[in-house]
DRENDO-1510 file (C-alpha; in Angstrom, 1 decimal, always signed):
<recs>
REC; n; res; u; v; w
REC; 1; MET; -16.4; +24.9; -10.1 .
REC; 2; TYR; -12.6; +24.5; -10.8 .
REC; 3; LYS; -11.0; +26.5; -13.6 .
REC; 4; GLN; -7.6; +26.5; -14.9 .
REC; 5; VAL; -5.0; +29.0; -13.9 .
REC; 6; ILE; -2.5; +30.1; -16.7 .
REC; 7; PHE; +0.9; +31.1; -15.9 .
REC; 8; MET; +3.2; +32.6; -18.6 .
REC; 9; PHE; +7.0; +32.3; -18.6 .
REC; 10; PHE; +9.3; +34.3; -20.6 .
REC; 11; ALA; +13.0; +33.4; -21.1 .
REC; 12; ILE; +14.8; +36.6; -21.7 .
REC; 13; SER; +18.2; +36.9; -22.9 .
REC; 14; ALA; +21.2; +38.2; -20.8 .
REC; 15; ILE; +21.9; +41.9; -21.0 .
REC; 16; PHE; +25.3; +42.5; -22.9 .
REC; 17; ALA; +28.5; +42.7; -20.7 .
REC; 18; ILE; +29.5; +46.1; -19.6 .
REC; 19; SER; +33.0; +47.0; -21.3 .
REC; 20; SER; +35.0; +47.3; -18.4 .
REC; 21; CYS; +34.4; +43.5; -17.5 .
REC; 22; SER; +37.4; +41.0; -18.3 .
REC; 23; GLN; +36.8; +38.9; -21.5 .
REC; 24; LYS; +36.3; +35.7; -19.1 .
REC; 25; GLU; +33.4; +37.7; -17.3 .
REC; 26; LYS; +32.0; +38.5; -20.8 .
REC; 27; SER; +32.1; +35.0; -21.6 .
REC; 28; GLU; +30.4; +33.8; -18.7 .
REC; 29; GLU; +27.8; +36.6; -18.8 .
REC; 30; LYS; +27.0; +35.6; -22.5 .
REC; 31; ARG; +26.5; +32.0; -21.4 .
REC; 32; SER; +23.6; +32.9; -19.3 .
REC; 33; GLY; +20.0; +34.1; -19.8 .
REC; 34; TYR; +16.9; +35.0; -17.7 .
REC; 35; LEU; +13.7; +33.6; -17.1 .
REC; 36; THR; +11.0; +36.3; -16.3 .
REC; 37; LEU; +7.9; +35.3; -14.7 .
REC; 38; ASN; +4.7; +37.0; -15.7 .
REC; 39; ILE; +1.8; +35.6; -13.8 .
REC; 40; SER; -1.8; +36.1; -15.3 .
REC; 41; GLN; -4.9; +34.6; -13.8 .
REC; 42; SER; -7.6; +33.9; -16.6 .
REC; 43; ALA; -10.4; +32.5; -14.3 .
REC; 44; THR; -11.2; +32.2; -10.8 .
REC; 45; LEU; -9.4; +29.4; -8.8 .
REC; 46; LYS; -11.5; +27.6; -6.6 .
REC; 47; SER; -8.7; +26.9; -4.0 .
REC; 48; GLU; -7.4; +28.3; -0.9 .
REC; 49; VAL; -3.9; +28.6; -2.4 .
REC; 50; GLU; -3.6; +32.2; -4.1 .
REC; 51; PRO; -1.3; +32.1; -7.6 .
REC; 52; GLU; +1.8; +33.6; -5.5 .
REC; 53; ASP; +1.5; +30.8; -3.4 .
REC; 54; PHE; +2.4; +28.2; -5.8 .
REC; 55; ILE; +5.6; +26.5; -5.9 .
REC; 56; LEU; +8.2; +26.9; -8.9 .
REC; 57; ARG; +10.7; +24.3; -9.7 .
REC; 58; ILE; +13.3; +24.5; -12.2 .
REC; 59; SER; +15.1; +21.3; -13.2 .
REC; 60; ALA; +17.8; +20.3; -15.6 .
REC; 61; VAL; +18.7; +16.8; -16.4 .
REC; 62; ASN; +16.5; +15.6; -13.6 .
REC; 63; THR; +18.6; +17.6; -11.0 .
REC; 64; GLU; +16.6; +20.5; -9.1 .
REC; 65; ILE; +18.1; +23.7; -9.9 .
REC; 66; ARG; +15.8; +26.3; -8.3 .
REC; 67; LYS; +12.7; +25.8; -6.2 .
REC; 68; GLY; +10.6; +28.1; -4.2 .
REC; 69; ARG; +7.4; +30.1; -3.7 .
REC; 70; ILE; +6.5; +32.1; -6.7 .
REC; 71; GLY; +5.7; +35.2; -4.4 .
REC; 72; ASP; +9.1; +35.2; -3.1 .
REC; 73; LEU; +11.1; +34.7; -6.4 .
REC; 74; PRO; +13.0; +37.7; -8.0 .
REC; 75; GLU; +11.4; +39.1; -10.9 .
REC; 76; GLN; +14.0; +37.7; -13.2 .
REC; 77; ILE; +16.0; +34.3; -12.5 .
REC; 78; LYS; +19.3; +34.1; -14.0 .
REC; 79; LEU; +20.2; +30.7; -15.7 .
REC; 80; PRO; +23.0; +29.4; -17.3 .
REC; 81; ALA; +22.3; +28.8; -21.1 .
REC; 82; GLY; +20.6; +25.1; -21.6 .
REC; 83; SER; +17.2; +23.3; -21.6 .
REC; 84; TYR; +15.3; +23.3; -18.4 .
REC; 85; THR; +11.8; +21.5; -17.1 .
REC; 86; ILE; +9.8; +24.3; -15.6 .
REC; 87; GLU; +6.9; +22.8; -13.2 .
REC; 88; VAL; +4.6; +24.9; -11.1 .
REC; 89; PHE; +2.1; +23.4; -8.5 .
REC; 90; SER; -0.1; +24.2; -5.7 .
REC; 91; THR; +1.2; +21.9; -3.2 .
REC; 92; GLU; +3.0; +18.6; -2.7 .
REC; 93; PHE; +0.4; +15.7; -3.1 .
REC; 94; SER; +1.4; +11.9; -3.0 .
REC; 95; ASP; -1.7; +10.1; -1.2 .
REC; 96; PRO; -5.3; +10.8; -0.8 .
REC; 97; LYS; -6.5; +13.8; +1.2 .
REC; 98; PHE; -9.7; +15.8; +2.1 .
REC; 99; GLU; -10.1; +19.1; +0.5 .
REC; 100; LYS; -6.4; +19.1; -1.3 .
REC; 101; PRO; -7.0; +19.8; -4.8 .
REC; 102; TYR; -3.8; +19.8; -6.6 .
REC; 103; TYR; -2.9; +21.9; -9.4 .
REC; 104; TYR; +0.1; +21.3; -11.7 .
REC; 105; GLY; +1.7; +22.6; -14.8 .
REC; 106; LYS; +4.9; +21.7; -16.9 .
REC; 107; THR; +6.9; +22.5; -19.9 .
REC; 108; THR; +10.5; +23.0; -21.1 .
REC; 109; VAL; +12.2; +26.1; -22.0 .
REC; 110; VAL; +15.5; +26.7; -23.5 .
REC; 111; ILE; +17.8; +29.4; -22.4 .
REC; 112; ASP; +19.9; +30.9; -25.3 .
REC; 113; PRO; +22.6; +33.5; -24.9 .
REC; 114; ASP; +21.5; +37.0; -26.5 .
REC; 115; VAL; +18.2; +35.5; -27.5 .
REC; 116; THR; +14.8; +36.2; -26.4 .
REC; 117; LYS; +12.8; +33.1; -25.7 .
REC; 118; GLU; +8.9; +32.7; -24.7 .
REC; 119; ALA; +7.3; +29.9; -23.1 .
REC; 120; SER; +3.8; +29.2; -21.6 .
REC; 121; LEU; +2.4; +26.7; -19.2 .
REC; 122; VAL; -0.9; +25.8; -18.1 .
REC; 123; CYS; -1.7; +24.8; -14.6 .
REC; 124; SER; -4.8; +22.8; -14.0 .
REC; 125; LEU; -6.3; +20.4; -11.6 .
REC; 126; ALA; -4.1; +17.4; -11.5 .
REC; 127; ASN; -5.9; +15.0; -9.2 .
REC; 128; ALA; -9.6; +14.1; -8.8 .
REC; 129; GLY; -12.1; +14.6; -6.3 .
REC; 130; ILE; -14.7; +12.4; -4.8 .
REC; 131; LYS; -17.7; +13.5; -2.5 .
REC; 132; VAL; -19.9; +10.7; -0.9 .
REC; 133; VAL; -23.6; +11.3; -0.4 .
REC; 134; TRP; -25.6; +8.9; +1.9 .
REC; 135; ALA; -29.3; +8.1; +1.2 .
REC; 136; SER; -31.6; +8.7; +4.0 .
REC; 137; GLU; -32.5; +5.1; +4.2 .
REC; 138; PHE; -29.2; +4.4; +5.7 .
REC; 139; SER; -29.6; +6.1; +8.8 .
REC; 140; GLU; -33.2; +4.5; +9.2 .
REC; 141; ARG; -31.7; +1.2; +8.5 .
REC; 142; TYR; -28.5; +1.0; +10.2 .
REC; 143; SER; -26.7; +2.6; +13.4 .
REC; 144; THR; -23.5; +2.9; +12.0 .
REC; 145; TYR; -22.1; +3.2; +8.4 .
REC; 146; GLN; -19.1; +4.4; +6.6 .
REC; 147; ALA; -17.5; +4.0; +2.9 .
REC; 148; GLN; -13.8; +3.4; +2.5 .
REC; 149; ILE; -12.2; +4.5; -0.8 .
REC; 150; ASN; -9.2; +2.7; -1.7 .
REC; 151; CYS; -6.3; +3.4; -4.3 .
REC; 152; ASN; -2.6; +2.3; -4.7 .
REC; 153; GLU; -1.4; +5.2; -2.5 .
REC; 154; GLY; -3.6; +4.6; +0.4 .
REC; 155; TYR; -7.3; +5.4; +1.2 .
REC; 156; LEU; -9.9; +7.7; +2.7 .
REC; 157; ASN; -12.7; +6.8; +5.2 .
REC; 158; TYR; -16.0; +8.7; +4.6 .
REC; 159; SER; -18.3; +8.6; +7.8 .
REC; 160; SER; -22.0; +8.8; +7.8 .
REC; 161; THR; -21.4; +12.6; +8.3 .
REC; 162; GLU; -18.4; +13.2; +5.9 .
REC; 163; THR; -19.4; +16.0; +3.8 .
REC; 164; ARG; -15.8; +17.0; +2.2 .
REC; 165; THR; -14.4; +16.1; -1.0 .
REC; 166; GLY; -11.6; +13.7; -1.1 .
REC; 167; TYR; -8.8; +13.8; -3.7 .
REC; 168; PHE; -6.9; +11.1; -5.2 .
REC; 169; LEU; -4.4; +10.7; -8.2 .
REC; 170; PRO; -5.6; +9.6; -11.3 .
REC; 171; GLY; -6.2; +5.8; -11.6 .
REC; 172; THR; -8.7; +3.3; -10.1 .
REC; 173; VAL; -10.1; +3.4; -6.9 .
REC; 174; SER; -12.4; +0.7; -5.1 .
REC; 175; ILE; -15.2; +1.3; -2.9 .
REC; 176; SER; -16.2; -0.5; +0.2 .
REC; 177; ILE; -19.1; +0.0; +2.4 .
REC; 178; MET; -19.3; -0.8; +6.1 .
REC; 179; ALA; -22.7; -0.7; +7.6 .
REC; 180; ASP; -23.3; -2.7; +11.2 .
REC; 181; GLY; -20.6; -5.0; +10.6 .
REC; 182; LEU; -21.5; -5.9; +7.0 .
REC; 183; THR; -19.0; -5.3; +4.2 .
REC; 184; ILE; -20.2; -4.5; +0.9 .
REC; 185; ASN; -18.2; -4.4; -2.3 .
REC; 186; GLY; -19.1; -0.7; -3.9 .
REC; 187; GLY; -17.1; -1.5; -7.2 .
REC; 188; SER; -14.5; +0.5; -8.7 .
REC; 189; ILE; -14.2; +3.9; -10.3 .
REC; 190; THR; -11.6; +5.0; -12.9 .
REC; 191; LEU; -10.3; +8.4; -12.5 .
REC; 192; ALA; -8.7; +11.0; -14.7 .
REC; 193; ALA; -7.3; +14.4; -13.7 .
REC; 194; GLN; -10.0; +17.0; -13.6 .
REC; 195; ASP; -12.6; +14.6; -12.6 .
REC; 196; LEU; -15.0; +15.6; -9.8 .
REC; 197; VAL; -17.1; +12.6; -9.0 .
REC; 198; THR; -20.2; +12.7; -6.5 .
REC; 199; ALA; -21.1; +9.0; -5.4 .
REC; 200; TYR; -24.6; +8.8; -4.2 .
REC; 201; LEU; -25.2; +5.6; -2.1 .
REC; 202; GLN; -28.7; +4.4; -2.0 .
REC; 203; ILE; -30.7; +1.5; -0.9 .
REC; 204; LYS; -32.7; -0.3; -3.5 .
REC; 205; ASN; -33.8; -3.6; -4.6 .
REC; 206; THR; -31.0; -4.2; -6.9 .
REC; 207; LYS; -27.8; -6.3; -6.6 .
REC; 208; SER; -25.2; -4.9; -4.3 .
REC; 209; GLY; -22.5; -3.0; -5.8 .
REC; 210; GLU; -24.4; -2.1; -9.0 .
REC; 211; LEU; -22.9; +1.2; -10.6 .
REC; 212; THR; -24.7; +3.6; -13.0 .
REC; 213; PHE; -22.9; +6.5; -14.5 .
REC; 214; THR; -24.1; +9.9; -15.4 .
REC; 215; ILE; -21.4; +12.0; -16.9 .
REC; 216; SER; -21.3; +15.9; -17.5 .
REC; 217; ILE; -18.4; +17.7; -18.6 .
REC; 218; ASP; -17.7; +21.5; -17.7 .
REC; 219; ASN; -15.0; +23.7; -19.4 .
REC; 220; SER; -12.2; +22.6; -17.1 .
REC; 221; VAL; -13.4; +19.5; -15.0 .
REC; 222; ASN; -15.3; +16.5; -15.6 .
REC; 223; GLU; -18.2; +15.9; -13.3 .
REC; 224; ARG; -19.7; +12.7; -13.0 .
REC; 225; GLU; -22.3; +11.2; -10.5 .
REC; 226; ILE; -22.3; +7.8; -9.6 .
REC; 227; GLU; -25.1; +5.8; -8.3 .
REC; 228; ILE; -24.1; +2.9; -5.9 .
REC; 229; ILE; -27.1; +0.8; -5.4 .
REC; 230; VAL; -27.1; -1.2; -2.3 .
REC; 231; ASP; -29.9; -3.8; -1.2 .
REC; 232; PRO; -29.2; -5.2; +2.0 .
REC; 233; ASP; -31.9; -8.0; +1.4 .
REC; 234; ASP; -30.5; -9.1; -1.6 .
REC; 235; ASP; -26.6; -8.3; -1.3 .
REC; 236; ASP; -23.6; -10.8; -2.1 .
REC; 237; ASP; -23.1; -11.7; +1.4 .
REC; 238; ASN; -26.9; -12.7; +1.8 .
REC; 239; ASP; -26.5; -14.6; -1.7 .
REC; 240; ILE; -23.4; -16.5; -0.1 .
REC; 241; ALA; -25.4; -17.2; +3.0 .
REC; 242; ASP; -28.0; -19.0; +1.3 .
REC; 243; GLN; -25.7; -20.9; -0.8 .
REC; 244; PRO; -22.7; -22.1; +1.4 .
REC; 245; ASN; -19.6; -21.5; -0.1 .
REC; 246; SER; -17.8; -24.7; -1.5 .
REC; 247; GLN; -15.9; -26.0; -4.5 .
REC; 248; GLU; -18.7; -25.8; -6.6 .
REC; 249; ASN; -19.9; -22.7; -5.0 .
REC; 250; PRO; -16.8; -20.5; -4.9 .
REC; 251; TYR; -16.4; -16.6; -4.0 .
REC; 252; THR; -15.8; -14.5; -6.7 .
REC; 253; VAL; -12.8; -12.4; -6.3 .
REC; 254; ALA; -15.2; -9.5; -5.5 .
REC; 255; GLN; -16.9; -11.3; -2.9 .
REC; 256; ALA; -13.8; -12.4; -1.3 .
REC; 257; ILE; -12.6; -8.9; -1.2 .
REC; 258; ALA; -16.1; -7.9; +0.2 .
REC; 259; ARG; -15.5; -10.7; +3.1 .
REC; 260; GLN; -11.9; -9.8; +3.9 .
REC; 261; SER; -12.7; -8.4; +7.5 .
REC; 262; LEU; -14.5; -11.6; +8.3 .
REC; 263; ASN; -11.2; -13.7; +8.4 .
REC; 264; GLU; -13.0; -16.8; +7.1 .
REC; 265; THR; -11.2; -19.8; +6.8 .
REC; 266; GLY; -11.1; -22.8; +4.5 .
REC; 267; VAL; -12.9; -20.9; +1.7 .
REC; 268; TRP; -12.8; -21.3; -2.2 .
REC; 269; VAL; -12.2; -18.4; -4.5 .
REC; 270; MET; -12.4; -18.4; -8.2 .
REC; 271; GLY; -10.7; -16.2; -10.5 .
REC; 272; TYR; -8.2; -15.6; -13.4 .
REC; 273; ILE; -4.5; -15.7; -12.8 .
REC; 274; VAL; -3.5; -12.2; -14.1 .
REC; 275; GLY; +0.1; -12.1; -12.7 .
REC; 276; SER; +2.3; -12.2; -9.5 .
REC; 277; LYS; +3.4; -9.6; -7.0 .
REC; 278; PRO; +7.1; -8.8; -7.6 .
REC; 279; SER; +9.6; -8.3; -4.7 .
REC; 280; SER; +8.4; -4.7; -4.4 .
REC; 281; GLY; +5.4; -2.8; -5.3 .
REC; 282; HIS; +2.0; -4.3; -6.4 .
REC; 283; ASP; +2.3; -4.1; -10.0 .
REC; 284; PHE; +1.3; -7.7; -10.8 .
REC; 285; LYS; +1.6; -7.4; -14.6 .
REC; 286; GLU; +5.4; -6.3; -14.9 .
REC; 287; GLY; +7.3; -8.6; -12.8 .
REC; 288; PRO; +9.5; -10.0; -12.2 .
REC; 289; TRP; +7.2; -12.5; -10.9 .
REC; 290; GLN; +7.8; -14.7; -7.9 .
REC; 291; ALA; +7.1; -18.4; -7.1 .
REC; 292; SER; +5.7; -17.7; -3.9 .
REC; 293; ASN; +2.4; -15.8; -5.0 .
REC; 294; ILE; -0.1; -15.5; -7.7 .
REC; 295; VAL; -2.8; -12.7; -8.3 .
REC; 296; LEU; -6.5; -13.7; -9.1 .
REC; 297; ALA; -8.9; -11.2; -10.8 .
REC; 298; ASP; -12.5; -11.7; -11.8 .
REC; 299; ASP; -11.7; -9.8; -15.2 .
REC; 300; ILE; -8.8; -11.3; -17.3 .
REC; 301; THR; -7.8; -7.8; -18.3 .
REC; 302; GLU; -7.6; -6.1; -14.9 .
REC; 303; THR; -4.7; -4.0; -13.9 .
REC; 304; ASP; -5.7; -2.6; -10.6 .
REC; 305; SER; -4.1; -4.4; -7.6 .
REC; 306; TRP; -7.2; -3.3; -5.3 .
REC; 307; ASN; -9.6; -5.2; -7.4 .
REC; 308; CYS; -7.6; -8.5; -7.1 .
REC; 309; ILE; -6.9; -11.4; -4.7 .
REC; 310; PHE; -3.2; -11.9; -3.6 .
REC; 311; VAL; -2.6; -15.6; -3.1 .
REC; 312; MET; +0.1; -16.8; -0.7 .
REC; 313; LEU; +1.3; -20.2; -2.1 .
REC; 314; PRO; +2.7; -22.9; +0.0 .
REC; 315; SER; +6.5; -23.4; +0.4 .
REC; 316; SER; +6.3; -26.7; -1.0 .
REC; 317; GLY; +3.8; -29.1; -2.7 .
REC; 318; SER; +1.9; -29.5; -5.9 .
REC; 319; THR; -0.1; -26.2; -5.3 .
REC; 320; ARG; +3.0; -24.3; -5.5 .
REC; 321; THR; +4.7; -26.5; -7.9 .
REC; 322; ASN; +1.7; -26.5; -10.7 .
REC; 323; LEU; +0.4; -22.9; -10.0 .
REC; 324; ASN; +3.2; -20.6; -9.8 .
REC; 325; LEU; +4.0; -18.4; -13.0 .
REC; 326; VAL; +7.8; -18.7; -12.7 .
REC; 327; ASP; +7.6; -22.3; -13.6 .
REC; 328; ASN; +4.4; -22.5; -15.3 .
REC; 329; PRO; +4.0; -19.1; -17.4 .
REC; 330; GLU; +1.4; -20.7; -19.4 .
REC; 331; ASN; -0.9; -20.5; -16.5 .
REC; 332; LEU; -1.2; -16.6; -17.1 .
REC; 333; SER; -5.0; -16.1; -17.7 .
REC; 334; ARG; -6.0; -19.4; -16.7 .
REC; 335; LYS; -9.3; -19.8; -14.6 .
REC; 336; VAL; -8.5; -21.7; -11.1 .
REC; 337; ILE; -10.3; -22.4; -7.9 .
REC; 338; ILE; -8.0; -22.3; -4.7 .
REC; 339; ARG; -8.9; -22.9; -1.1 .
REC; 340; GLY; -7.3; -20.9; +1.6 .
REC; 341; ASN; -8.0; -18.3; +4.5 .
REC; 342; LEU; -9.3; -14.9; +3.7 .
REC; 343; GLY; -6.9; -12.3; +5.2 .
REC; 344; THR; -4.6; -9.2; +4.0 .
REC; 345; TYR; -1.6; -10.1; +2.2 .
REC; 346; HIS; +1.3; -7.8; +1.0 .
REC; 347; ASP; -1.3; -5.0; +1.9 .
REC; 348; ARG; -3.8; -6.1; -0.3 .
REC; 349; SER; -6.8; -8.5; -0.2 .
REC; 350; GLY; -5.4; -12.0; +0.3 .
REC; 351; LEU; -5.8; -15.6; +0.3 .
REC; 352; ARG; -3.4; -17.2; +3.0 .
REC; 353; ASN; -2.4; -20.4; +4.3 .
REC; 354; VAL; -3.2; -22.4; +0.9 .
REC; 355; ALA; -2.6; -26.0; +1.5 .
REC; 356; GLY; +0.1; -28.0; -0.8 .
REC; 357; GLY; -1.9; -30.9; -2.1 .
REC; 358; ALA; -3.9; -31.1; -5.2 .
REC; 359; ALA; -7.1; -31.3; -3.4 .
REC; 360; ASN; -7.1; -27.6; -2.7 .
REC; 361; TYR; -7.0; -26.2; -6.1 .
REC; 362; SER; -8.3; -27.0; -9.7 .
REC; 363; PHE; -8.1; -25.2; -13.1 .
REC; 364; ILE; -11.5; -24.5; -15.0 .
REC; 365; ASP; -10.6; -24.9; -18.8 .
</recs>
């Protein structure tokens, strides 16, 4: 069980200057104070990182002043009078990793000459963990199977024998299940800091990708159990096979995402226009938008790029002229059906090679 670790930081004033010092030296000395680190561990930390191995970073006006392992720092750190941001963290963490809990704390302290200051900082789990548990039916039905969990920063692959916990930054992650060449959309999970999620993957006679949540809360972490129910006899792919894709029976965005690896051509996809990919990054809500693409989602309020289809609009023709948001901002939130080829676009699920004629799209108003 993960617990919080508390570090106490005390800002202590500088010692008065010795009488033999020059007036200038006295002035400089009086403009400084000391930051004294008193570390107390209030609970057991479930991590291979010992408190003295945590990293301390001191910054002023977004400029790093001091950084180092706490165990290697002096008992007193001399700092010029001023305001400082104090950060403590267990490790550098930016993309998903297995068995990498990330503890972080931040506070602000003001160092004043000849004035004793006291500041406290709580360092707690700042990322979220996901563990995947497979039902025995998977090994009985499939020769190979794995799950991939995606987020904005990257992804982790969970093999059928993976027992480790993967850690992700807070946000929404999406789950894809691959079993003997079949790709099933496992839905999405919204993670908060301190969440520890166990995803139970089971085979039942319910619609593929259905999620049920059981949430229990401990003192310092939010433990959640999520059941992802997969029925190979009644999944999205088989439903689609029974009713061939057409303009009258288009893929939803979720279905199109699940079938990306099949590289199908000439398929119809239906969704709400929720934005456009900007020139950098994937924040399709903020912009500035580009006329070269639009982003579709099943939910008109969707904000997670991994739950969307990025549509490459043609360089010319009525499809681009009438669909792009730069020239048609009123199209935002409109529902549309578009025909193209499934394939990755801008590192996300995509619909490429959309033709330029009006016969390749239609609005659903």
